[in-house]
N, C-alpha and C positions, 0 to 999 in steps of 0.2 A: 831291760825290765821285759817281764811276762806277767801275764794275769795266773793266778795262783802261784806266783813265783815264789810266795812267801812260805807255802808249805813244804815239807819235806819231801825229796825226789821220789820217795819210796813209796808215799801215798798220793802224789801226782800219778806215780805208775798204776797204782790201784784205782784211780779214779777216771783217768784217759783212755780212750782207745786211741785217740791221737791228742798229745799234749798242747798247749798253748804256743805259740811260737812268739819267740824272742821278737821285740823290735827296740828301736832307740829313738830319740828327738828328730833324727835325721832319717827318717825311713820314709818311704813314699806317703803321700798325703792320702791316698786311698786306705791305706794300712793304718795310719794315725785317726781319721775320722771314725772307721769302726773299732778301734781299741779303746776310746776315750774311757769307754764304760761309765762308772759312776765319778762324775767330776764333782770333787768335794771344795766348796765354798769355805773361805776363810778371812775374817776380817783382817786389811792389811796393818791394821794397828797392834798387834799381839806381838808381846815384847819377845817371846820366845818362839818367834816365827820360824826359824830356821830348824831349831829342835822338832817343832811340830811337824814339817815337812818331812825331816828325817823319820822321824816316829810314823807316820802316816803310811811313807814308803814301805816302811816293815810290816805293815798289816795289810798290804796290798793294793794300797791306792796307787792310780798309774797316771793320773791328771788332776790337777788341782787349780783354782781361781783364787789369786789374791785380792779382795775387793776392795776398792777404793770407792764405790758407790754407797747404793741403799744400806749396805751392813752397817756402814758408820755413820757418826753425826756431821753435820757440814762444817762445823769448827774444827774436826779433827783432819781434815784432809792433809794439811801443809805437814803436820806431823806425821802422818801414816807414809807420805811418800818419802820422807826420810828415813822412817823404819823400815821401809821396801827396800830402799837403795843398801840399808846398811845389813840388813838382814842376808840379800842376795850376796853381798860381798862375802858375808861371814860363811855361806855357803860354800861358794866359789873356792875357797880356801879350806876346807874340811871335808868335801866329799868328791868322788867321783862323780861326773855326768851320768853313768849308767845306774847309778843307784836310786837317781831320784825321778819323782814322777815328771809328767810333761806341767811346766809350769805356765800360766797367763794371769796377766793382769787385768780386772777389769776397772776400766777408767770413767771418768765422768765427761770429759771435755776431750777432743781431737789435738788440743796441744799438748795435752799431759802425755803422749805418745813420744812424739820426738824428744821433748825434754827428759823423761824417765829412760828412754837407751841412752842418751847421751850421758845422761846421772851414772848408770850403772856402769860403764867403760867395759872392761874386760869382762866382767859378770853376766854380761847380756848372754851370754854363750849359752847359760841357764833357762834362756826366756824361749818360749815357743810362740807366744802371741798376746793379742789383747782380745778381751771382750767388750763388744761396744754396746751400751744399753740404747732402749728406746727407739730400734733402728727403723728408721724409713730411708725413702729415696733422699729426701731434702735432707736428715739429719745426717744419714749413714755416709753420703759420698765422703764428707769431709772427713771421717775417721778413716776411711779407707784409703784415702789420698795421704793422709799423715801416714798411715803405716807403710805405705809405698815409700814415703821421704824418707822413713825411718830404718827400713830395711837397705836402702842404698848407703845410708851414713854408717851403718852399723856392719854390713857384709853378712848380715845374719839374715836366714829365711826366718820371716815372722807370719802368723796365720791369725786371721779375724775370724773369731767367733759371734756376729751379731747377736743380740737377744730382740726376739719380736714380743714385743708387750705394750706398743702403744695404744690409745683410746682408737685411734682410726684405724687401726685393723681389727680392733673388737667390733666397731658399732658398723653394723650391716649397711648403712647408706655410702660409707665410704672404703668398705673391706677390698672390693675387685681393684680399685685404682691403688689402693695402698700396696696390696700384694704385687700387682703389677709395676708398680715402681721399685719395690724391693727386688722383685726379680731381675730389672735392668741393673740394679746395682750391683748386686752380687754376681751376676752372669758376665758384667764388664770386668770384675775381679775374681772369677772363678777358679785361678789356680791357688787364690791365697785363702778362699773362704773354706775352712776345716769343717764346720759343721754351723748349722741355725739353731739356736736356744730359745725354747718357749717359756715364756714370762708369763706363767699363770696366775700368779700372786698378784700381778698387776691387773691383769683382766677381772679377775674377783673382784678389787679395789672399785672399778668402775661402776659396779654395780653393788657396792657394799656389801659382799657376799665373802664367806669363807667355809670350805667345805670342810665337815666335821672327820673325826679319824676314821669313822664308818663308812666313809664316802670317800669316791676316786673322783680325780677331775672329769671323768667322761658321765659321771651322774649331773654334774652340774651343765646342763644342756646349752647354755649360752657359752660356755667355755669349750663344751666339745664340738659346737659349731663352727669356730676358730681353728681348734687343732684339724678338724678334718678339710678346712679350705685351705689353710697352710698347706698339708701333706699333698692335697689336689693339686697344687700351684708349684711347689717348692720341693716336692720329694718323689717326682716322679722317677720310674725304672727307664725311662728312655734316654737316657745320658745327659739330660738337662737338670734333672734334680739334684739335690743335696742331701746331706745327713742330716735328719731332724731329731735333736734330742728330747727325751721325756721331761716333764714339768717336775718342778721341787715336791717332795714330800715334807709336810712341816712338823709332823708329829714324832716324837720319840719314847712318849710316856703317855697311858690313858689312865685316868682316874674313875672313869665312868663311860659305860656304852649304853647306847640303846637298842642295838643290833646283834643277834649272835656274831660269834667268829665266825669269819669267812675261811678258815683252813680248816679243810678236811682232815679228819683224824687219822684215817687208814693209811697214807702215807708215811706217818709218822711211826705208826705203830710196826708197820712193815720194818722200818729202819732203826726201832727199839729207840724213839727219841723223843716221846711223848713229853718229855722236861723240855726240850726245845721248843714244841710247838706253845706249850705253856708261855715260856718266854718271849715268845714271838708274839702272842696275842696280848702280853703284859704291856709290851711297849709299843703297840699298835702297828706291828710289824704285817699283821694279815692284811689290813688296808694296803699298805706298800706294796706288799706281793701282787695283790689283784690289781692294782695299778700299773704296775711293771709289765705284767701278762697282757694288760689292755694296752698299754703303750706300744709293745711289740706286732699286737693284732692290728694296730692303727699305724703302722709303718714306721713308727719311732724305734731310734737305737741309743742305747745309755741313758743317763739321767742326771740331772743337776740335783746335788745332794748338800746338806745343811749338816749333817751329823755323821760322825763316823760309823755308825752302826745300821747307817743303809747302805752301805758300800757292798759288803758281801752280798746281802740279798740281790740287790741290781748283778753282780757278776754270777751269782750262782743260776740265775733265770738267764743267763744270756750264753752260758754252755749249751752247745748244740747237743741235742739227743742222737743217740745212735741210731735211731729211727730216722729222723730228719737227714742225717748225713746220707744214709743208706738212700732214700729218696733223691735226694739231690743227685748223687754220682749217679744212681740210673737215669735221671733226667736227661744229665749232660753228656752222656757217653757218647763219643763222635757218631757210633752208627746210628745214632736217635736223631739225626740233622736233619732227617725229612719229617720228622714229627710222629703224629700215632698215639696211642694209648697203650699202656702196662699196668698190670697189677702189680702194687708193691711188692717187696722183698719182705714185708711182714703180713702180707695177704689181708689187708684191712681196708685201703683204699685205693683210688685209682688215681695213677700219674699221668697226667694229660702233656705231652711235652714241650709242645709250642706255649700253652698258655702258664705253664708252672715253669718255663725257663727263667725267668727274671727272678723268682723266689729261690730257683735253686742256687742261681748265680750269688745272689746276696747270702744266704745262707752257708755256700762255703766260703766266702769271704769272713762272714761272723766267726766259722770254724776256724780259720786261719789264726784268728787274735784271742779267740775263749776256749778253743778246743774242742772235742768230741768227747763226751761221755761212754763210758763201758755201757753195753748194752743193760746191765743190770744196775746201773747207778743213776740214781734221780736226783732231783734238786736237793731234797732233805740230806744225801749222803755229802753233797758238794757244801751245804750252808754249813752242817756238822764240822766237815773236814777244816774249815776255814777259819772257825772260830779259836780264839786266843787260849793257848792249853790253860 
């Protein structure tokens, strides 16, 4: 699979200076962590789940979570587990592995992990891992131990994606201790922790809050402070950190708004895409685009998504611009190993080699999986090209 693999090859050549690289479920963990992109959640109760997965793969989705937790009623769990096993078996019989997204199951209890792996049988080859809810050191270690046991039993590499969403992490008086505990737990299982996911909806719930469609998570200060501390302690670029993904965007259509739309008109006029701008605003995507940009500015990569229409904006804004790529390459040239300062090739900024090195390395990692746009290609072009015909 590859990002933007659902669009025609000639269109990719028009858009990309360097096209996104192909990857598989067996690619190195560092590649998969960067490639997760917009991870689309779906309730495990859906009767046509196998069809849905194949359909979304054809629309550019590369990672999905099939949820047995908050998205379904407590009384539906047993039936949802049975449905998952049935749908995985159907998928295994009708589709080549390379045509499917990375598939994860969000469980409620550690015991579900080995049980589901055993029940999946040969179809476990389609499974990339498990999402672990309300993760703290105390609650999370049994999940990670269960994952290890299931991996041994199945002979299949399985990844963990803990969700950081517990009240202990939100409350100031317990936050540092909770983060230190999470750090110990995920550090012990570093090779199997693919990414850490932020449960901002649960954070808001602790204070009876819900952000409006013209607000981002970063406008809710109690939430923004948690994101900052998670990145501070768990997202460092010194080799100790993990990929931290952006929070879910809840909206896909707005009936009424209080503030002006947040999308500038000029990029859309240049691309002759004013109708696309209006459609994005109508469906609350201007707020989503702003939040994605703020995710990236705050060290997050990828995003939890609950609606297929959110996938393309996440991926379009994850593509590395030609200017970013040029700067990153200049900074990482072997002859720059001693440091120094240089003017960018675009002659609009200073590149200071040592302080900007970690940024450059992360940018090239993103370029590997999301590609590099041509010099005259912006996110509007990428959005327009990825829309269904």
